[in-house]
C-alpha positions as CSV (number, residue, x, y, z in Angstrom):
1,M,33.5,30.7,-2.7
2,N,32.2,29.7,-6.1
3,A,32.3,31.2,-9.5
4,Q,28.9,31.9,-9.6
5,K,29.0,33.2,-6.1
6,N,31.4,35.0,-6.8
7,Q,29.4,36.9,-9.5
8,V,26.5,37.6,-7.9
9,L,28.6,39.0,-5.2
10,E,30.7,41.1,-7.4
11,N,27.1,42.0,-9.2
12,L,26.0,43.4,-5.7
13,K,29.1,45.4,-4.9
14,K,28.8,46.9,-8.2
15,V,25.4,48.1,-7.3
16,I,26.1,49.7,-3.8
17,A,28.9,51.2,-5.3
18,G,26.9,53.1,-7.5
19,V,24.5,54.2,-5.6
20,Y,27.6,55.7,-3.2
21,E,29.4,56.6,-5.7
22,V,32.6,54.8,-4.4
23,Q,34.8,51.8,-5.5
24,S,33.1,48.2,-5.3
25,S,36.3,47.4,-3.7
26,A,35.4,49.4,-1.1
27,V,32.1,47.6,-0.4
28,D,32.3,46.1,2.8
29,V,30.3,42.6,2.3
30,Y,30.1,41.6,6.0
31,E,28.2,45.1,6.7
32,T,25.0,45.3,7.3
33,F,22.7,47.3,4.7
34,L,22.0,49.3,7.5
35,E,25.3,49.8,8.8
36,M,26.5,51.1,5.2
37,G,23.4,53.1,5.7
38,L,20.8,52.2,3.3
39,D,17.5,53.5,4.6
40,S,14.2,51.5,4.0
41,I,13.6,52.8,0.1
42,S,17.4,51.1,-0.7
43,I,16.7,48.0,0.9
44,I,13.7,47.8,-1.3
45,Q,15.8,49.0,-4.4
46,V,17.9,46.1,-3.7
47,K,15.1,44.5,-3.6
48,Q,14.1,45.6,-7.2
49,L,17.7,44.7,-8.6
50,V,17.4,41.3,-7.4
51,K,14.1,40.9,-8.9
52,N,15.0,42.4,-12.1
53,Q,18.4,40.8,-12.7
54,Y,18.0,37.4,-10.9
55,K,14.1,36.9,-11.0
56,L,14.7,35.9,-7.8
57,D,11.7,37.7,-4.8
58,V,13.4,38.0,-1.7
59,P,11.2,38.4,1.0
60,V,11.7,42.3,2.5
61,D,12.1,41.3,5.4
62,R,14.3,39.2,5.3
63,L,16.6,42.2,4.0
64,F,15.8,43.8,7.0
65,N,16.4,40.1,9.2
66,D,18.9,37.2,8.5
67,I,19.4,38.3,4.9
68,D,20.8,41.8,5.9
69,N,24.5,41.8,4.5
70,L,25.6,41.3,0.8
71,D,27.0,37.9,1.7
72,K,24.0,36.4,3.1
73,L,22.1,37.4,0.2
74,S,24.7,36.6,-2.7
75,D,24.3,33.3,-0.8
76,Y,20.7,33.5,-1.0
77,I,20.3,33.9,-4.7
78,E,22.6,31.3,-5.4
79,E,20.4,29.2,-3.5
80,H,17.6,30.0,-5.1
81,L,19.4,29.8,-8.9
82,L,20.0,26.4,-8.3
83,D,21.7,25.4,-11.5
84,A,19.9,28.1,-13.9
85,P,22.8,30.2,-15.9
86,L,23.7,33.5,-14.6
87,Q,22.8,36.2,-16.8
88,V,23.5,39.9,-15.2
89,Q,21.8,42.9,-16.7
90,Q,25.0,45.9,-17.4
91,V,23.8,48.1,-13.9
92,T,23.8,51.7,-14.4
93,R,23.4,54.6,-11.6
94,E,19.7,55.4,-13.5
95,S,18.6,50.9,-13.4
96,Q,19.9,51.5,-9.6
97,L,18.4,54.3,-8.4
98,S,14.2,53.1,-10.4
99,V,12.2,51.2,-9.4
100,G,9.8,51.5,-12.1
101,S,9.5,52.9,-15.2
102,P,6.1,55.2,-16.6
103,V,3.2,54.2,-18.3
104,Q,2.8,55.1,-21.8
105,A,-0.4,53.4,-22.3
106,K,-4.0,54.9,-21.9
107,P,-5.3,52.7,-18.6
108,K,-8.5,50.4,-19.4
109,A,-11.0,49.2,-17.3
110,I,-10.1,46.1,-15.6
111,K,-11.8,43.0,-14.2
112,I,-10.1,42.1,-11.3
113,S,-10.5,38.3,-10.2
114,P,-9.8,36.6,-7.3
115,A,-6.7,35.3,-7.6
116,Q,-5.6,38.9,-8.0
117,K,-7.6,40.4,-5.3
118,T,-4.9,37.8,-3.3
119,L,-2.3,39.3,-5.1
120,T,-3.4,42.4,-4.4
121,A,-4.0,41.8,-0.4
122,N,-0.6,40.1,-0.3
123,A,0.7,43.1,-1.8
124,Q,-0.7,45.1,1.5
125,L,1.0,42.1,3.7
126,D,4.0,43.5,1.8
127,I,3.6,47.0,2.4
128,Q,2.5,46.0,6.2
129,A,5.8,44.2,6.6
130,I,8.0,47.1,4.9
131,I,6.5,49.8,7.7
132,N,7.2,46.9,10.3
133,A,10.5,47.0,9.5
134,Q,11.2,50.9,9.1
135,L,9.6,51.2,12.9
136,Q,12.1,48.7,14.1
137,V,15.7,50.2,12.1
138,M,14.2,52.9,13.8
139,Q,14.0,51.7,16.9
140,K,17.7,50.4,16.4
141,Q,18.5,54.0,15.6
142,I,16.8,55.8,18.4
143,E,18.9,53.4,20.8
144,I,22.1,53.8,19.0
145,L,21.7,57.6,19.3
146,A,20.6,57.3,22.6
147,T,24.0,54.9,23.9
148,L,25.9,57.8,22.1
149,S,24.4,60.4,23.9
150,Q,24.9,58.9,27.1
């Protein structure tokens, strides 16, 4: 494991450890987010943290599918960082749980350009992807519960 991936992985472990208030050494990087007990909201928070700390937007559906654990997520981050220097912000419990900050300014009337309308449409697609992924998670949970009750 190279130094950059190791640094990314350790930071991700600290994030998860902070959410669950455990030591980062107790976090299994190969356990899926669902096996860790992360729900869709927590996974969205992980997505937002990656976006904030690494300036990298991971598609949310991939966090439920092929990038479903910390090891795979650190690989994805490392691949997309290329050779850019790694600058990680200090992670606190408050920063982990906060997806956005409140707006203090008064709202102003704005015109929406065609490009912004496209962005809004893309955001709606992201929301649909989140809902679809959550439905898949719920289906898997129901299947697991059904096998446990037999």
